[in-house]
N, C-alpha and C positions, 0 to 999 in steps of 0.2 A: 360604414362602421366596421372597425376591425373585429376579427373573431375573438371570442373569449378563451383565455387559457384556463384549462381545467386540470385538476390534480387529485390524486388519491394517495393516502399515506398509510403505511402499516409497519409495525414493529413486531417481530416474532422472536421467541427464545430458541436459540439453536445450540444450547449447551448439551454436550454429549453425556453419556453415563459416566459415573465415576469409574476409575480404573483405566480409562482410555489414556494412552500416552500423550503427554504434552510435547509440542514441537519446538524446535529452535535452538536447542543446545546439544552438547555431545554426551551428556549423562542421561540415563534412562529416568523418566519422570512420570510414573503413573499418577494420574490425577487423584488426589486423596480428599478433595473437598471443593467447595464453591465459595469464592470470595464475592464475586458478582457475576450475574448471568452473561453469557455470550449471546449477542443479538444480531439479527439482520434488520437493517433499517431500509425501508423500501419507499421510493417515490415514483409514481407513474404520472407523467405529464401528457396531456392530450390537447392538440390544437387542430380543430376541424378534422378529426379522425386520424391525424398523424400522431403516433404515440411513441414515447421513449420511456424506458424503465431504468432507474438508477438503484443499484442494490449494493449497499456497503455492509460487509460482514466482519464480525469480530473473529477473524481467522488469520492464520499466519500467511497463507497463500491461497490462490484459486487455481487448481489444475484446469487445463484446457478442456478436459473431458467433462468436468462439472459445468463449465460455461456452455458447452455444446448441449448437454442434457437440459439445462434450465432454459436455454433459448428455444429449443424444440418444443418444450412443454408450454412456455409462455406465448409462443406464436399461436398454438392451438387454443390455449385457455384464456388469453387476454388480448390477442391481436397485435402483439408487439413483434415487429420484424426483427430478425436476428441482429442486424447491424445497428438497431436502435436500442439494444439492451447492453448495458455496461454493468459488469459484476466485478467487484473488487474486494480485496482483503485489507484490513487495517494493519496487519502484520503483528498482531499480538503473539508473544512467545508463551502465552498462558492459555493457548487453545490447542485443539487436537492436531495430530499429524494429518496432513492432507494429501501428500504425494506418496506413491508407492516407492519402495526401494530405500527408505530411511532405515536406520539401525533397528527401529521397532516397527511393527506392522501397523498399517492403517486399518481403522475399523470400517470394513466394507459395508456393513449394514447401516451404520451411521451415515456414511457417504451417500448412499442411494436414498435414504430417507431425507437427507438434507436437500438433495436436488428437487424432490417432490415438494418439500416445504417451501423452498425459495420460489418455485414456480407458482405454488398456491398463494403465496403472499403477493406476488405480482398480480395474479387474477383477482385477489381480494381488493387490492388497491385500485385496479382498473374498474372494479364493480362499484366503487364508491367515489366516483369523480364528482367534484364540485368546482364552481368558478373560483379562481384564486388570483391574487396579485403577487407579483414577484419583485423583489428588491435585491440589489447586490451591493457589496461594499468591501473595502480593504482596510486592514490595520497592520500594526507592527508589534511583534513580541520578540525581543532579542535576549531574554533571560532563560529560555527553555531549551534551545537546540544549539549544538556545537558541531563543527567539523571534527571527525574523530581520527583523522590522519595527520601525523606530525612528522616533521623532519628532525632527526636527532643530530647531535653534534658531530657524529661520525659520517654524516651525509645520508644515512639510510632512512627509509620511511617505515613507520610503525603505526598500526591501527590500535587505538586505545592503549597508549603507553603507560598509563597509570597516573593518578592524581599526585602531583608533587614530584614527578620524575625529574631529577636534575639534569638528565641528558637531553631533555627537549630543547630544541633550538627555536622552532616556530611551528605554527599551524600550517598545514600544507594545502589549504583550500578555503573557499568561502562557506558560509552558512546562508540560510534563506529565512529571514525573519518576517516574511509577508504572511498575513493571515487573510484568507479570502472567505467570504460567507454569502450564501444565497438564502434569503428569507422568503418563505411562502405562507401567505395568509388567506383565509377565507372570511366569510361574513362574521364568523365568531372570533376571529383573531388569528394570531400566529399559530401555525400548525407544524412547520418543519423548518429546520436550519441545516443546510449542508455546509460543513466546515472543511476547509482545505488548508493544510499546514504540513510542513516537511520535518518530520522527526521520527526516527526508529521507535517502535514499541517494544523495547527490551529493558524497561525500567526495573522490572521485578527480579530479574536475574535467574541463574540456574538452580538456586536453592528454593525457588517457589514451586509448590506442588498443587496450587489451587487454580481453578479456572478463573480467569479475569480478562476483562477488556483492556486492562492497563489504564493509562491516563485518560483515554476518551471516556471511560466510565465516569470519572470525576468531572470532566467537561460537561457531559450530559446532565449529571446530577445537579451541578451548579446552575446551568441554564434553566432547567426545569424549576428549580427553587426560585430563581429570579423572576421567571415569567408566571409562576404559580399555576402551571398546568403541564400535563404530559405532552411531550413533543416527539416528533420523529427527527433524530439528529444523526444522519450519516456522517461519519468522519472519513474523509478522503485524504490519505497520506500523499504528500507531494513527493518530489524526487529527493530521496533521502538515503541513497545507498551508502553514502559516506558521512551521514549525519546521525548523531545520537544525543542523549541527554547529559553527557558527562563533560563538565568543565574541569580540565586537568589543572587549571591554575587556581582552583578553589582550595580551601583549607581542609576539606575532608571529602571522602568518597560519597557519591550521590547514588541513590537507588532505593528500591523497596516501595511499599505502599504509601508511606508518608510523602516520599518525593513524587510519586505518581499523582498524589492528591494535589500537591503544590503546583505541578505542571498543568493539570487539568483545570484548576481554579484560575491560574494565570491566563490560560488560553480563553477560558470562559469570560473572564473580565474584559479581554480585548474584543471578543465577539459582542459583548454587550455594548461596548463603545461603538463598534461598527454599526450595530442595529440602530443607534440613535441618529446616524448620518447616512445610512444606506439609501441609494437612489433607485428609483423605479427601473426595472430591467425591460428594455424593449424586446418583445418576443413576437416578431413578425412571422417566424417559422421555427419549427423544431424538426431536426433530422439527424440521422446518424450515417457515418461512413466508416468503413474499415478497409484495411489493405493488408494482404499477406505478403510478407517479405521473405524471400528465400535467403536466409542468413547463413554465412559460413561458420562452422564450428571451429573451436580453437585448434590450431595445428600443434603437433608435438614434435620436438626434435629428438634424435636418438639419445642425446645427453639428458633430456628431461625424463624420458621413459626409463632410463637407467637410474636416475635419481629416485623416481617413484618406487621402482623395484627395491632399491637399497633401503628406502624408508620402511617398506613393508617387512623387510627381513631383519630390521633392527629391533632386537628384543628389549632394548632399553626404553623404547617408546611405547606407551600404553596403546592398546588396540583402538581405543575410542578417542585418542588424542587427535587434535586437528591435523597434524602432518600426515598421519596414516589415513584419516578420513579423506583428506584431499587427494592423496596418492591413489586410493582405491577408486575414487570418483573419476579421476582423469584417466586411469588405466581402463576402467570400464567403458568410458566414452570412446577411447581410442580403439578398443576391441570391437565396438559396434561398427566401426568403419563408415559412419555416416558423415559425409562432408558438409552438408547443408541441411537446414530444417526450416519449415515454414513457421513464421512468427507474425502474429496479428498486432497491428497498431490501429487505434480507433479514435475518432473524433465525434462527439455529440455536440451539435450546435443548438443551443437554446436561445435563439435570437442573438443578442450581443454577447452572450456567454458561451465559451467553448470549453468542453471537458475533454482532455487529451488522455486516452487510456494507454498506458505502457505496461507490458507484462513482465516487469523486471524490477530488481533493486537498482534503480537508475541514479546515477550520480547527480548531485545537486547542481553542478554546472549546467547540465542539460535543462533542468527545470527553469533556471534563470534565463537561459538562452531562448527557450520556447516562449516564455512570457514576453520577453523583450521583442522577439521577432514575429509574434503572432499578429495576424490580420484582424483578430477579434478584439473588441474593446476590453473584454475581461476573459482571462484564460486560467483555468484550473488544470494543473498537471496532476494526474492521478496515477500513481505507480501501483504495481501488483494488480493490474486490471486484466481480467479474462484468461490469464494463463500465467505461468511462471518459468522464466528461463535463467534465473539466478542473477548474479551481479553483472551490471554493465557499467564499467568504469570509463573514465576518459582514456584515450590512447596513452597519455603520459602515465597515468596511474596503473594501467595494464603493464607497462614496461617496468615501472618502479616496484611493483609487488605490493607488499602489505597484504592483509587478509583479503581485501576485495580483489586486488589484482591477481593474486594466486588462485582465488576461487573461481574467477570468471570462466565460463564454459563456452562462450562464443568468442569470435575473433576480435582482434584489437580495435577495428573500426566500426564495431556494431553500434556504438552509441551515436556517432554522427549520422550513420545510415538511418537509424530509427528517427532521429530528430528531423532529418530532411524529409522523410516520409510523412511525418506528422504535419510539418509545415505545408507540404503539398496538399494534404487533406483539408487543412485550414483555409487554403485558397489564397 
């Protein structure tokens, strides 16, 4: 007889105090209120004493120092080995600043309390294990996410060129309409749904000053209403460094809470369809593997350094405008003189399902490639996992620029290197 899969589930509120600065835009945004709580959704799985922990957080990014703290505490408090714990951010732009060095300060007290709370949630889930069955399935939703890079008639590439822009020639890349869902049920019924989909969480815009989980809030709200019970619903963002919610060929601009609601409800509708046809997941083993890659930082030419210095000296450009923010970031990186940095990629194998953790805003092309080339029957690519190294575009997008190409802090071939490492871990 095969061993029984057991699981524990916990949701905790991780909303910071009001006044904490919201992350993800270039204007200062002290949080003035709460639209919906930020949460951490935790699943601990156990098979004959081998444990993995999945922690999805309504945060913009996960700094590596936070992952290290949580892993240390979870090993002591819940018996979860470091390589078996994956901690990721959904990338909401309506949550607190998580990295040091942003224009506004990180709330250090909140940061350290958060680490304790996340580790405590893992321990609580591990302390309430019960036998579960697992099912997995796939669906398609093509009305929610769009590639945000476009080639203009003059041959240049622009990110988010604007709805109705007459200079747009064509979209410059694919989107990913696949929706993956893992369903976990105990003797009382469905308890948790892990949803994997690739689309930026920046629907609310830089005029929003309220805490919010963005469209996953409405995804969860709709699913709980449909099933008539509280559920743990981690949302794992796929590779979406060049994907967002804006359809430039629509007749009006999209954004705000109403649009986030529409997106969440559409995704929930597809998850409900998947639930009706999801198949049992074969879970003969659960294990984690990670690998540290010594990745080269972006090199700078003398011409680029001169361009950055000229941008900073230009009084006609606002200090908080993107060109100056980019110039300061790259000059600071150059001044550090660090040629390479260790970067973790991770794979958690839950039987026939593999979760691939990428610590970056990873381009959609890589997510599509990893699913196609994976040796696992089911593969969820999870970006913004365990750390944050910024945008990782394709080599072509790196050369062509646009917001993502000019933002990238690591070298041109970082994306393929990470993909090859993940495929190696997949076996």
